N, C-alpha and C positions, 0 to 999 in steps of 0.2 A: 504494500499500499503505500502510494507515494504521499506524503506530509507537507503541505505547504507550511513553512515558517515566516510568520511576521512579527520581528522583536520588536519589544516595547521600546517606544523613543524616551519614555519617562520611567525609569526604575524606580520602585518605591523603596522608602528609607526602611531598612530591615530592623526589626521588634530587637528588644533585649534578649538575648539568647538566654538569660540566666531566669527569666520572668515571663515565660511562656504560659498561655491558659489553653484550653482547648476549643478551638473552632472560632478564634478570635482574629487570627492574621491571615492574609492571604496571599498567594505569591503573584510576580508579575505577567502571568501568563494562564490561559486557559485552553484546553482543547477543544473544538468542536468537529462533529460529524453529522452532515444530513443523510435523511433518507426519503425516499418516494415511492408509492406503490408502482410498481412496474417497471422503475430504473434501480433501485435498490441504494445502497450505501454510495455517498459520493462527497467531495469535497472536503476532505480532511484536512485540519487545519490548526496551527498551535498560533493563538493572536494573543494581543494584551488583554489581560483580565480587564473587563467592562460588564456594564449591566447589559442584560439580554433585553433584546427589543422582539416582544411578543405579542400578538393579537390579542384583545382581550377576550376576544370567543376561544382561545387554545382550548383544545379539550382537557389538557393537563389542569386547566384552572377550575373545570367545573366536573369533571369525573374522575379525577385524581389517577390520570392515566401516567402513571410514572413507577419506575424502580430505581433501585440505587445498589452501591457496593460500599464497603469502606475497608480500606487497607492502609497500608504504611510502606515508606521507604527508610533505608537505614543506612546509616554510614557505618563501616565496620571500622575496625581500628587500624586495618592495612590499606585503608583507602577506599575500598569498593563499596558501589552503591547497590544493596539487596532488597529486593522485594520477597515476602513471604506466601509462597504459594499463589502465586498469581494466578495460575490456570483454575484453581477453584473456586476464585472470586468470578471468572468468565464463565465457568460453567453455570454457578449460583444466578449471575445475572441474566443469563438464558432461560434458567427455570422461571425465576420470576416473571420475567417477559411473557413467557408462554402463558402462564396464569391469568395476566391481565390482557391478553391479545396484543402484545406490543411485539414488533420484530425481532427475528433471530438476529445478533450480531457476531458474525466469526469470531472465535475465543484468539486467534492470532491476531485480529484486529484490537481486541481489546487491549492485549498486552503492548501490542505497538503504541497504540493510543498513549497508555499511561507512561510507557518507557520515554516516549517523545517528548511529552511535558515535564518529565522528571529531569530528562537531560536537559530541557531549555531552562530551567528552575533551578539547577543542581545547587547553586549557591544559596538556596533556601533552607537545605537539608541541614537540620542542626547537628551539631557535634559535641554538644554537651551528653554526659553518661544520662541515659534513659529517655532525650528527646529524639524525636523521630519528625517525618514530612508525613501527614496524614494525606491521605489520596481518597477523593469521592466522585467515582465514576456514577454517572447517571444518566437515564433514558426519558426522554420526557415525549408525549403527543403534543405537538406544536400545531397542529392543523386547526384553523378558525373553523368550528363546526358547533352548534348549538343543537345536537342530537347522539343520543348513545348507539354507536355503530365503531366497528375498528377504526382506527385512525387511516389516514391516506399519507400523512406526512411527519415524521418524527425528528428527533436530533438526541444525538448522543453526546454528552459532554463530560470533561473531568476538570475538576479543580484541586488544588493541593492548599494545605495549611501546615505550616510548624506548630509542633506541640511539644508541651514540655511532659516529664514524668508523670504519669497520671495519681502515682502518689509519691509526692516530693518529701513526705515526712516517715515514709516507708510502707508497708503493707498494713493499713489500720483496719480491722475487721469491721464490719458494717453491722446494723441493725436494721430486720426486715419485718415487714408486715404482712400477715397473710391476708390477703384480699377475698374476700366473701361474697361481695355485691357484685362488682365488674368482673367482666371477661375478657380476655384479649382475642380470643378465637375459639372457633370450634373446626373440627375434622370437615374438609370440604369447601372450608374458606380460605382465606389469605394467610392464616398463621405461619405456614412453612415459606411464605412469599416475603423478601424484603423491600416492601413498598411502604411509601409515608403513611397511607392511610392508619395502618396497624399502630404507628408511632403516635400519630395524633389521638387515637382513639383509647390510646395508654395513659395518656397526662393526666385524666381526671382522678384515676387510681393513684398515681404517682404525687398527686397533690394533696389526695388525702393522706397518704402514708407519711409525707412529711409534715402535713399539719399535726399529727399525731406524735411526732418527734422521731419518725423512722426514715431511714436513707432510702429504702426502695421499697417496692412490693413483690410479694411472690404470688405469682398466677396460679389459680385452679383451672382445671379444666371446664369448659363452657357447658357442658351437658350435666354433670352431676355435682359440680363443685366439689370434687373429693380429691383428684388425681393432681400432683404437680405437674406445672408444665416449664416455665421460666421463671428467673428473678429479675425483675426489670426488663432491660434488654438483653439480658445474658441467658447462655444456656446454664444449669444449674447441677451440681454434683455433691453427693453426700458419700463420707466414709462411715459406714455401719459396720462397727468392730473392723474387721480388716478387709471388707468388701467396697468397693466403690462402686455406688448405683447411681445412675443417671437416667430421667425419662427417656423413653423409648422414642423416636422419630414415627409417630404414627399420623402425620398429615397436618397438625397444628402447632407445631413446634418449629422455628427456624432451625435449618441443618447447619450448625457453626460451623467455621473453619479452624477455630480455636478448639472448640469441643472436639472435635475429629481429631486434632493433632493431640492433644490432652490424652485421648482414650489409646491412640496408639502409644504415646510416650509410657502412660502406665501400664499397659500390657508389655510393652519391652521390659520392663522391670520386675514384672513378674507378679503386678497385682492382678485382682480378680476384677474386671469391670463388667458390670450386668446392666445392659440397658433394658429397661421395663418400667411397668407402671409403679409408682410410689405413692400412697395415698399420705395425705395430709395427717391423717390418724397415725399412721405408722410412722411419722416424723415426729408426730408429737409425743407417742411412746418412746421410741428410740432415744429422744431429748431426756425424759425422765429417768429413763432406766441407764442413763449413760453409755448406752451402745451409740449414740450419734457423735462421733471422734470428730468429725470435721465436716463442714459445710462450705463451698464456694462457689461463686459464677466464673463463667470461662467467656471471653469475648475480645474484640479487636483492640478496642480502647484501653480498657484496663487488664488485659490479658488473663490474669487470675485476681479475683474480688474476695477475699475470705468472709466469712458472714460468722460474727460473734454471738448473734440471738435472734430468735423468731418471736414475734408475738402472733400468737395462734389463737383466734377466737378469745381475745382478751386476756389471754396467758402469757406472760414473758418468761422463754425457757432459753437460757445460755446454752452455746454449744461447747461442749466439755468446759475447759478454763475460761473460753470467751476471747482467746489468743488465736494467733494463725498457727495452723497445724502443719506437722512437717511434711505430709503429700502436697499441700498447696505451696508449700514455699519452694520444695523441690520444683514441682510443674512451673513454678513463676521463673525460679532460677534457669531451668533449662531451655524454655519457650524464650525468653530473652535472650539466653546464650545463643541460641539458634538464629534468632530474627537478626541479632548485631554480629553474627558471625564469629562470636567468640569461641563457640563448641563446634566439633566436627558435625557436618550435616550429613549423618548417616542413612537419612530417610530422602536425600536430594530434596528437600522442600525450598531452599532458596534458590532465588533465581537473579542473578547479576546483570544489572543494565550497564551496558558497554557504552563509556562516556568518550 
């Protein structure tokens, strides 16, 4: 794919690399690729970062016809720029697109687009420990049409944002509120799709949890309000005695790339990892009996987020001693070690962008 480069004539002032937050700063350029029914994908370009010109009747604005991904670029200690499992992001974008009837994007095009933008803005990749360049690829239906049907024109875009360490003070366990009123998805819905509507619908429960003094919510299934699904916007795992249990991907849970990577690592270390339904009653009993040794979320932004306590139907239950457990710590150390190129890549998960 030929990618046209239009360098910016007005580079931005770089942020304070030691004071980065998440999603606050944006790089000098963005990638855009157009799609038209009957023509396919065309006019790939890296252009100066700027507001989009979009018709007020664009279908994305009225029918939420969009999907997105989240990934990062890392500077290794030997100067290489690495992506972590980008092919899996490309595959998941297409899985999400198929669910909401957006066009298929060739996986090699996805990786070429991300690589081109990172190359153009390589001086925006932080070199501070724990910092990285967050990458947001997304696909929108930009056709002007006030009617619910498949779109005839779309845009694939990529933007980047330098971000600091998610835990500047270390891996502090968080308190989680078990949500028993709202649901995030049902089987057959869009729960396994990375689309914006899922996240918009989750905010009311997140606000409720924060108003009650908790960091995030633990979602239950949408039919029986009985089985655990996700924690906030992350997949969740529990260490019950010496077994690692995580909710199975039955159609309403996002298939996390960090989740998949964590399972592979855990099994390679000899842990028993079981993907199955786990009820909130089982979690409650395990917390009371002491069988719940660890609980943590997994996702791109935080990598691993340890859980220190759950509020289950009004009862606050600590997880073990409330601190980060050894399995969560080892996962965090190894996943970040792989992502930054500090550990041998025995799984061939990293992808080097040639500068």
